[in-house]
C-alpha positions in Angstrom: 0.2 0.1 0.2 2.2 2.4 -1.0 1.4 5.8 -2.4 2.1 5.0 -6.2 0.2 1.7 -5.6 -3.0 3.4 -4.2 -2.8 5.9 -6.7 -2.7 3.0 -9.6 -5.6 1.5 -7.9 -7.7 4.3 -7.3 -7.0 5.7 -11.1 -8.1 2.0 -12.5 -11.6 2.6 -10.3 -12.2 5.7 -11.9 -10.9 4.7 -15.4 -14.0 2.0 -15.3 -15.9 4.8 -14.5 -14.5 6.3 -17.8 -15.7 3.3 -20.1 -12.9 1.4 -19.9 -11.9 -2.0 -19.5 -9.0 -2.2 -17.0 -6.3 -4.8 -16.7 -3.2 -4.4 -14.3 -0.2 -6.2 -16.1 3.1 -6.0 -14.6 2.2 -3.0 -12.4 1.1 -1.0 -15.5 -2.6 -0.1 -16.2 -3.9 -1.3 -19.7 -7.0 -0.2 -20.6 -9.4 -0.7 -23.7 -12.6 1.1 -25.0 -15.7 -0.5 -23.5 -17.9 1.5 -25.8 -17.1 1.5 -29.4 -19.5 4.6 -29.8 -19.2 7.4 -27.1 -23.2 7.8 -27.8 -23.2 4.3 -25.8 -21.5 5.6 -22.5 -24.3 6.6 -19.6 -21.7 9.2 -18.5 -21.9 11.2 -22.0 -25.8 11.0 -21.3 -25.4 12.4 -18.5 -23.1 15.2 -20.0 -25.9 15.6 -22.8 -28.4 16.2 -19.9 -27.0 18.6 -18.2 -26.1 20.9 -21.3 -29.7 20.5 -22.2 -30.8 22.5 -19.2 -28.1 25.4 -20.1 -29.3 27.8 -22.4 -28.2 27.7 -26.1 -26.5 31.6 -25.7 -24.4 30.4 -22.5 -20.6 29.0 -22.6 -19.8 25.8 -20.8 -16.3 24.6 -19.3 -16.3 21.1 -19.3 -13.3 19.8 -17.4 -12.2 16.1 -17.3 -9.6 13.6 -15.8 -8.4 11.8 -18.5 -7.4 12.5 -22.5 -9.7 9.7 -23.8 -12.8 11.6 -22.5 -11.7 14.9 -24.2 -11.9 13.1 -27.3 -15.0 11.2 -26.9 -16.6 14.5 -25.8 -15.5 16.7 -28.4 -16.9 13.8 -30.9 -20.2 14.1 -29.3 -20.2 17.7 -29.0 -19.4 18.3 -32.5 -21.7 15.9 -33.9 -24.8 17.4 -31.7 -23.6 21.2 -32.1 -21.4 21.6 -35.3 -17.1 21.1 -35.8 -16.6 24.9 -34.7 -18.8 24.4 -31.5 -16.4 23.0 -29.5 -12.3 23.6 -28.8 -9.6 21.6 -26.8 -7.4 22.5 -24.0 -5.3 19.6 -23.0 -1.7 18.4 -22.8 -2.1 17.0 -26.4 -2.3 20.3 -27.7 0.5 22.5 -28.8 0.6 25.9 -26.2 0.3 28.0 -29.2 -2.5 26.2 -30.2 -3.8 25.9 -26.9 -3.7 30.0 -26.9 -5.9 30.0 -30.0 -8.4 27.7 -28.9 -8.6 30.1 -25.5 -9.4 32.6 -27.9 -11.9 31.0 -29.7 -13.8 30.1 -26.9 -13.8 33.7 -26.0 -15.3 34.9 -29.0 -17.8 32.6 -30.7 -17.3 28.9 -29.4 -19.6 27.8 -26.8 -17.5 24.6 -25.4 -14.3 24.7 -23.7 -13.2 20.7 -22.9 -9.9 20.8 -20.8 -7.8 18.6 -18.1 -8.3 20.1 -15.0 -4.5 20.0 -14.1 -3.8 21.7 -17.3 -6.0 24.5 -17.1 -5.9 25.3 -13.4 -3.4 28.4 -13.9 -2.8 31.5 -16.2 -6.5 31.4 -17.8 -9.2 33.8 -17.0 -12.8 32.7 -17.8 -15.0 35.1 -16.1 -17.4 35.5 -19.3 -18.1 32.0 -18.6 -20.8 31.0 -15.8 -21.3 27.4 -16.6 -18.7 24.5 -15.2 -19.2 20.6 -15.5 -16.6 18.1 -14.1 -17.4 15.4 -15.9 -14.6 13.5 -13.9 -13.0 14.8 -11.4 -8.9 14.5 -9.9 -8.2 13.6 -6.4 -6.7 16.9 -5.3 -8.6 19.1 -3.6 -6.0 22.2 -4.7 -6.4 21.0 -8.4 -10.5 21.4 -8.1 -10.1 24.9 -6.2 -8.1 26.3 -8.8 -9.9 25.1 -11.6 -13.1 26.6 -10.3 -11.0 29.8 -9.7 -10.6 30.5 -13.9 -14.1 31.6 -13.6 -14.3 33.2 -10.3 -12.5 36.3 -11.5 -12.9 39.9 -11.6 -15.2 40.8 -14.2 -18.0 37.8 -13.0 -20.9 39.2 -13.4 -23.1 36.0 -12.9 -23.7 33.3 -10.6 -21.6 30.3 -11.3 -23.4 27.0 -12.0 -21.0 23.8 -11.1 -22.1 20.4 -12.4 -20.5 17.2 -11.0 -21.6 14.0 -12.7 -21.2 11.0 -10.1 -22.0 7.6 -10.1 -23.8 6.9 -7.1 -22.1 4.2 -4.6 -18.7 4.7 -6.5 -15.2 6.0 -6.1 -17.1 9.2 -7.7 -18.7 9.5 -4.5 -15.7 9.5 -2.4 -13.7 11.8 -4.5 -16.7 14.5 -4.1 -16.7 14.0 -0.4 -13.4 14.7 -0.1 -13.5 17.7 -2.1 -16.4 19.0 -0.3 -14.3 18.4 3.2 -10.9 19.8 1.4 -8.9 16.6 1.5 -6.9 14.9 -1.0 -8.3 11.2 -1.6 -5.2 9.3 -1.6 -4.3 10.9 1.7 -7.6 10.1 2.8 -7.3 6.5 2.0 -4.0 6.1 3.6 -5.7 7.4 7.0 -8.2 4.9 6.3 -6.0 2.1 6.2 -3.9 3.0 8.9 -7.1 3.0 10.8 -8.0 -0.2 10.2 -4.5 -1.4 10.7 -4.7 0.0 14.4 -8.0 -1.6 14.8 -6.8 -5.0 13.8 -3.7 -4.7 15.9 -5.8 -3.7 19.0 -8.1 -6.9 18.4 -4.8 -9.3 18.3 -3.4 -7.5 21.1 -6.8 -8.3 23.1 -6.8 -11.9 21.6 -3.7 -12.4 22.9 -4.4 -11.0 26.4 -7.6 -13.0 26.5 -5.7 -16.0 25.5 -3.5 -15.7 28.2 -6.2 -15.7 30.7 -8.1 -18.2 29.2 -7.4 -21.7 27.7 -9.0 -20.8 24.4 -11.0 -18.0 22.6 -14.1 -19.5 21.1 -15.8 -17.7 17.8 -18.2 -15.7 20.1 -15.6 -14.4 22.0 -13.9 -12.9 19.0 -17.3 -11.5 17.9 -17.4 -9.7 21.4 -13.9 -8.5 20.7 -15.1 -7.1 17.7 -17.5 -5.1 19.0 -15.1 -3.7 21.6 
C-alpha cells in the first residue's frame, strides 16, 4: 500500500467509470474502451442531459481527468452542435494552439473541453458561468484552482457548477473528499492506518484473553470486534 500503488488502484477504478476495461499488467495499467460509440456511454448521456438544461447562448467549460474523455466529449459535441462548437485545451495540444483555442472560446465557440490540471493556471474565463466536471482528479487544490478560472474579477453572473457522479462508486468518495478539502489518496492511507490499528488492537485483546483462558471461541472473538 505505497502511495504509487494506491494511486494506480484508484485510477483504475476511475477508468472503469470513464468507460474502459482495465487490466493491471506488470504493475502497469492497460485500458481498452468498453464503448465503440461514445454515445453508448451513460456518462456521456449525463453530460448531454446537463447541457440541455443550460441556455443555448451560454458558454460551458467541461473538465475531465483523462485524455480519452476529451476525445469522446469533443466527438459528441461536434456531432450534436457542429465542428466549431467546441475547442480542446489539454496536454495533447501545443501551447500556441492552446492559446488560439482559448481565444476562440472567448469569441464565438460555446464549449471549452479541458483537463483540470492543464487549465488550472493562467486562464481568465470569467465570461463563462457554467462549469461541468465530467470527472474529477483527487486533489482539492487542483479542483479549487480550476474553479477559480471563472471566479475572477469581471464575473457578473452566478456560477453554476455541475459534477457528474455515479452513485455508490469512487465518484462519491472523490466528491466527499473535495467537499471536505481533502486529498483522496491521503484520506485512503489514513483509513488504512485506522483499520490496521483496529486489527492490532483486536489481536492484542485476543492475546490477552488467550493468556487468561485456555482458548478463545468464535463468540469471544465476535465480542472483541464489538469492543
